[in-house]
FILOGU-563907 format. One record per atom (N, C-alpha, C): residue in one letter; x, y, z; atom name. Coordinates in Angstrom, 3 decimals, always signed. Each point is the difference from the previous one (the first is absolute). Layout:
BEGIN
+------+----------+----------+----------+------+
: rest :       px :       py :       pz : atom :
+------+----------+----------+----------+------+
:    A :        X :        Y :        Z :   CA :
...
+------+----------+----------+----------+------+
This chain:
BEGIN
+------+----------+----------+----------+------+
: rest :       px :       py :       pz : atom :
+------+----------+----------+----------+------+
:    M :  -51.369 :  -41.929 :  +17.325 :    N :
:    M :   +0.000 :   +0.956 :   +1.114 :   CA :
:    M :   +1.267 :   -0.154 :   +0.851 :    C :
:    N :   +0.341 :   -1.240 :   +0.298 :    N :
:    N :   +1.172 :   -0.276 :   +0.825 :   CA :
:    N :   +1.293 :   +0.425 :   -0.695 :    C :
:    A :   +0.047 :   -0.237 :   -1.309 :    N :
:    A :   +1.175 :   +0.377 :   -0.798 :   CA :
:    A :   +0.159 :   +1.529 :   -0.024 :    C :
:    L :   -1.131 :   +0.672 :   -0.085 :    N :
:    L :   -0.004 :   +1.464 :   -0.024 :   CA :
:    L :   +0.509 :   +0.553 :   +1.336 :    C :
:    K :   -0.468 :   -0.624 :   +1.067 :    N :
:    K :   +0.418 :   +0.402 :   +1.346 :   CA :
:    K :   +1.502 :   -0.219 :   +0.171 :    C :
:    H :   +0.468 :   -1.134 :   -0.500 :    N :
:    H :   +1.416 :   -0.342 :   +0.069 :   CA :
:    H :   +0.836 :   +1.019 :   -0.780 :    C :
:    K :   -0.499 :   +0.372 :   -1.166 :    N :
:    K :   +0.681 :   +0.963 :   -0.855 :   CA :
:    K :   +0.073 :   +1.364 :   +0.681 :    C :
:    F :   -1.103 :   +0.380 :   +0.643 :    N :
:    F :   -0.064 :   +1.276 :   +0.701 :   CA :
:    F :   +0.994 :   +0.034 :   +1.157 :    C :
:    C :   +0.048 :   -1.094 :   +0.764 :    N :
:    C :   +0.923 :   -0.103 :   +1.132 :   CA :
:    C :   +1.442 :   +0.079 :   -0.474 :    C :
:    F :   +0.274 :   -0.683 :   -1.106 :    N :
:    F :   +1.345 :   +0.001 :   -0.566 :   CA :
:    F :   +0.397 :   +1.405 :   -0.436 :    C :
:    R :   -0.946 :   +0.685 :   -0.624 :    N :
:    R :   +0.241 :   +1.364 :   -0.480 :   CA :
:    R :   +0.250 :   +0.937 :   +1.184 :    C :
:    L :   -0.775 :   -0.178 :   +1.045 :    N :
:    L :   +0.133 :   +0.815 :   +1.197 :   CA :
:    L :   +1.372 :   -0.219 :   +0.641 :    C :
:    L :   +0.386 :   -1.271 :   +0.106 :    N :
:    L :   +1.302 :   -0.358 :   +0.546 :   CA :
:    L :   +1.123 :   +0.571 :   -0.846 :    C :
:    N :   -0.197 :   -0.086 :   -1.305 :    N :
:    N :   +0.991 :   +0.520 :   -0.933 :   CA :
:    N :   +0.162 :   +1.504 :   +0.166 :    C :
:    D :   -1.133 :   +0.694 :   +0.133 :    N :
:    D :   +0.020 :   +1.448 :   +0.193 :   CA :
:    D :   +0.716 :   +0.377 :   +1.297 :    C :
:    I :   -0.281 :   -0.756 :   +1.049 :    N :
:    I :   +0.636 :   +0.259 :   +1.294 :   CA :
:    I :   +1.506 :   -0.209 :   -0.095 :    C :
:    L :   +0.382 :   -1.065 :   -0.703 :    N :
:    L :   +1.410 :   -0.318 :   -0.185 :   CA :
:    L :   +0.701 :   +1.095 :   -0.803 :    C :
:    I :   -0.650 :   +0.431 :   -1.083 :    N :
:    I :   +0.555 :   +1.052 :   -0.849 :   CA :
:    I :   +0.133 :   +1.303 :   +0.781 :    C :
:    L :   -1.048 :   +0.338 :   +0.769 :    N :
:    L :   +0.038 :   +1.217 :   +0.809 :   CA :
:    L :   +1.085 :   -0.093 :   +1.058 :    C :
:    G :   +0.104 :   -1.169 :   +0.619 :    N :
:    G :   +0.994 :   -0.229 :   +1.044 :   CA :
:    G :   +1.422 :   +0.145 :   -0.510 :    C :
:    L :   +0.190 :   -0.360 :   -1.279 :    N :
:    L :   +1.336 :   +0.084 :   -0.577 :   CA :
:    L :   +0.273 :   +1.352 :   -0.652 :    C :
:    L :   -0.990 :   +0.513 :   -0.709 :    N :
:    L :   +0.207 :   +1.221 :   -0.768 :   CA :
:    L :   -0.111 :   +1.277 :   +0.818 :    C :
:    L :   -0.852 :   -0.007 :   +1.008 :    N :
:    L :   -0.199 :   +1.205 :   +0.796 :   CA :
:    L :   +1.271 :   +0.437 :   +0.731 :    C :
:    P :   +0.684 :   -0.914 :   +0.706 :    N :
:    P :   +1.256 :   +0.409 :   +0.644 :   CA :
:    P :   +1.050 :   +0.434 :   -1.017 :    C :
:    L :   +0.015 :   -0.687 :   -1.139 :    N :
:    L :   +0.939 :   +0.325 :   -1.062 :   CA :
:    L :   -0.287 :   +1.392 :   -0.548 :    C :
:    D :   -1.295 :   +0.276 :   -0.184 :    N :
:    D :   -0.443 :   +1.296 :   -0.511 :   CA :
:    D :   +0.342 :   +1.117 :   +0.988 :    C :
:    L :   -0.219 :   -0.268 :   +1.269 :    N :
:    L :   +0.315 :   +0.977 :   +1.043 :   CA :
:    L :   +1.496 :   +0.273 :   +0.055 :    C :
:    L :   +0.761 :   -1.075 :   -0.160 :    N :
:    L :   +1.450 :   +0.114 :   +0.006 :   CA :
:    L :   +0.475 :   +0.841 :   -1.172 :    C :
:    L :   -0.571 :   -0.267 :   -1.180 :    N :
:    L :   +0.363 :   +0.748 :   -1.203 :   CA :
:    L :   -0.412 :   +1.457 :   +0.115 :    C :
:    N :   -1.182 :   +0.234 :   +0.568 :    N :
:    N :   -0.496 :   +1.363 :   +0.156 :   CA :
:    N :   +0.866 :   +0.796 :   +0.974 :    C :
:    S :   +0.413 :   -0.645 :   +1.073 :    N :
:    S :   +0.840 :   +0.685 :   +0.976 :   CA :
:    S :   +1.368 :   +0.322 :   -0.605 :    C :
:    K :   +0.490 :   -0.914 :   -0.837 :    N :
:    K :   +1.272 :   +0.240 :   -0.674 :   CA :
:    K :   -0.140 :   +1.130 :   -1.017 :    C :
:    K :   -1.142 :   +0.007 :   -0.707 :    N :
:    K :   -0.268 :   +1.039 :   -0.991 :   CA :
:    K :   -0.103 :   +1.362 :   +0.670 :    C :
:    S :   -0.751 :   +0.061 :   +1.101 :    N :
:    S :   -0.182 :   +1.271 :   +0.695 :   CA :
:    S :   +1.323 :   +0.482 :   +0.606 :    C :
:    A :   +0.826 :   -0.944 :   +0.441 :    N :
:    A :   +1.308 :   +0.347 :   +0.531 :   CA :
:    A :   +0.897 :   +0.540 :   -1.111 :    C :
:    L :   -0.218 :   -0.538 :   -1.193 :    N :
:    L :   +0.768 :   +0.419 :   -1.165 :   CA :
:    L :   -0.411 :   +1.398 :   -0.467 :    C :
:    F :   -1.327 :   +0.244 :   +0.054 :    N :
:    F :   -0.525 :   +1.259 :   -0.522 :   CA :
:    F :   +0.176 :   +1.176 :   +0.957 :    C :
:    Y :   -0.044 :   -0.265 :   +1.294 :    N :
:    Y :   +0.072 :   +1.121 :   +0.940 :   CA :
:    Y :   +1.413 :   +0.296 :   +0.469 :    C :
+------+----------+----------+----------+------+
């Protein structure tokens, strides 16, 4: 049970980290794309 909880917390942290890094990058790319297209 404890190992499962630890795994879940790690996954959650990982997701937050990925979102924190990829979301701004994605927004940046999208803004560049939209600037390119319009």
